[in-house]
C-alpha positions as CSV (number, residue, x, y, z in Angstrom):
1,M,7.1,26.0,-12.5
2,L,3.3,26.3,-13.1
3,T,1.8,29.6,-13.9
4,C,-1.8,30.5,-13.7
5,S,-4.0,33.3,-15.1
6,A,-7.8,33.7,-15.1
7,S,-10.3,35.9,-16.8
8,Y,-14.1,36.3,-16.7
9,N,-16.2,36.7,-19.8
10,T,-20.0,36.4,-19.9
11,N,-20.7,33.6,-17.4
12,H,-17.4,31.7,-18.2
13,W,-14.2,31.7,-16.3
14,T,-11.2,31.0,-18.4
15,M,-8.2,29.6,-16.5
16,S,-4.9,29.1,-18.2
17,W,-2.2,26.7,-16.8
18,N,1.1,26.7,-18.7
19,N,-0.4,27.0,-22.2
20,G,-3.3,24.7,-21.3
21,A,-6.8,26.2,-20.9
22,M,-9.8,25.1,-18.8
23,M,-13.3,26.5,-19.1
24,C,-15.5,26.7,-16.0
25,D,-19.2,27.6,-16.3
26,V,-20.4,30.1,-13.8
27,M,-24.2,30.1,-13.3
28,P,-25.9,33.4,-12.7
29,T,-27.3,33.8,-9.2
30,I,-31.0,33.0,-8.6
31,S,-32.8,35.4,-6.3
32,E,-35.0,33.8,-3.6
33,D,-37.7,36.5,-3.7
34,G,-38.4,35.9,-7.4
35,V,-37.2,39.3,-8.5
36,D,-34.6,39.0,-11.2
37,N,-31.7,41.1,-10.0
38,A,-28.7,41.0,-12.3
39,P,-25.6,40.1,-10.3
40,T,-23.1,42.8,-10.1
41,T,-19.7,42.2,-11.3
42,D,-18.3,45.5,-10.1
43,G,-17.3,46.5,-6.7
44,P,-15.1,45.3,-3.8
45,A,-17.2,42.2,-3.1
46,H,-16.7,40.9,-6.6
47,D,-13.0,41.7,-6.5
48,A,-12.7,39.9,-3.2
49,N,-14.4,36.9,-4.6
50,I,-12.0,36.8,-7.6
51,E,-9.1,37.3,-5.3
52,Q,-10.2,34.5,-3.1
53,L,-10.7,32.3,-6.2
54,M,-7.2,33.0,-7.3
55,V,-5.8,32.4,-3.8
56,N,-7.6,29.0,-3.7
57,M,-6.3,28.1,-7.2
58,L,-2.7,29.0,-6.2
59,E,-3.0,26.9,-3.0
60,D,-4.4,24.0,-5.0
61,R,-1.5,24.4,-7.5
62,D,1.0,24.4,-4.6
63,K,-0.6,21.2,-3.2
64,L,-0.4,19.5,-6.6
65,Q,3.2,20.6,-7.0
66,E,4.0,19.0,-3.6
67,Q,2.3,15.8,-4.7
68,V,4.2,15.7,-7.9
69,E,7.5,16.1,-6.0
70,H,6.5,13.4,-3.6
71,Y,5.7,11.0,-6.4
72,K,8.9,11.9,-8.2
73,H,10.8,10.9,-5.1
74,Q,8.9,7.7,-4.8
75,M,9.6,6.9,-8.4
76,E,13.3,7.6,-7.9
77,D,13.3,5.4,-4.8
78,N,11.5,2.6,-6.7
79,N,13.8,2.8,-9.7
80,R,16.8,2.7,-7.4
81,R,15.3,-0.4,-5.6
82,V,14.7,-2.1,-9.0
83,R,18.4,-1.5,-10.0
84,D,19.6,-2.9,-6.7
85,L,17.4,-6.0,-7.1
86,E,18.6,-6.5,-10.7
87,K,22.2,-6.4,-9.4
88,E,21.4,-8.8,-6.7
89,K,19.6,-11.2,-9.1
90,E,22.6,-11.1,-11.4
91,S,25.0,-11.8,-8.5
92,L,22.8,-14.8,-7.4
93,R,22.7,-16.1,-11.0
94,R,26.5,-16.0,-11.2
95,Q,26.8,-17.7,-7.8
96,F,24.4,-20.4,-8.9
97,E,26.3,-21.0,-12.1
98,M,29.6,-21.1,-10.2
99,H,28.3,-23.7,-7.7
100,T,26.6,-25.9,-10.3
101,Q,29.3,-25.9,-13.0
102,N,31.2,-28.7,-11.2
103,L,28.2,-30.9,-10.7
104,P,28.1,-33.9,-13.1
105,N,25.7,-33.8,-15.9
106,V,23.0,-36.2,-14.6
107,G,20.4,-35.5,-17.2
108,P,21.1,-38.5,-19.4
109,W,21.3,-40.8,-16.4
110,L,18.0,-39.6,-15.1
111,F,16.4,-40.3,-18.5
112,I,17.8,-43.8,-18.6
113,F,16.7,-44.5,-15.0
114,G,13.2,-43.2,-15.9
115,C,13.0,-45.5,-18.9
116,L,14.0,-48.5,-16.9
117,A,11.5,-47.7,-14.1
118,L,8.7,-47.4,-16.8
119,K,9.7,-50.7,-18.3
120,A,9.6,-52.4,-14.9
121,L,6.1,-51.0,-14.3
122,L,4.8,-52.2,-17.7
123,I,6.2,-55.7,-17.0
124,N,4.5,-55.8,-13.6
125,N,1.2,-54.7,-15.1
126,E,1.5,-57.4,-17.7
127,K,2.2,-60.1,-15.0
128,R,-0.9,-58.9,-13.0
129,R,-3.1,-59.1,-16.1
130,A,-1.8,-62.6,-16.9
131,R,-2.6,-63.7,-13.3
132,R,-6.1,-62.4,-13.5
133,L,-6.8,-64.1,-16.8
134,A,-5.4,-67.4,-15.6
């Protein structure tokens, strides 16, 4: 389970997620009237802002956890599908071997037939050349 904590220290938010830390710069407010009023960090408005920030972070964390769970389920489904396909492939390979083991070995015969066909083509080409030259 993810845990989250946050602290504010001189214009920086420090957020900690399960022993990992993330720094966020917080820019000071700029007044529109040109008067430099220092932002107040005390009071109920500031506390409400921090509380809202924490609520938002927790909601984001929950959404991320849901996404992680969704992707975990997808990975499990995909892994299951891969295992099923590997079993099917192995079954088809065994069936193929079983059906082809009784076939005669025609490889040498095909080689001999190919050589004879090539020889016949060469003889025909030689006869054509001889006719052209004559």
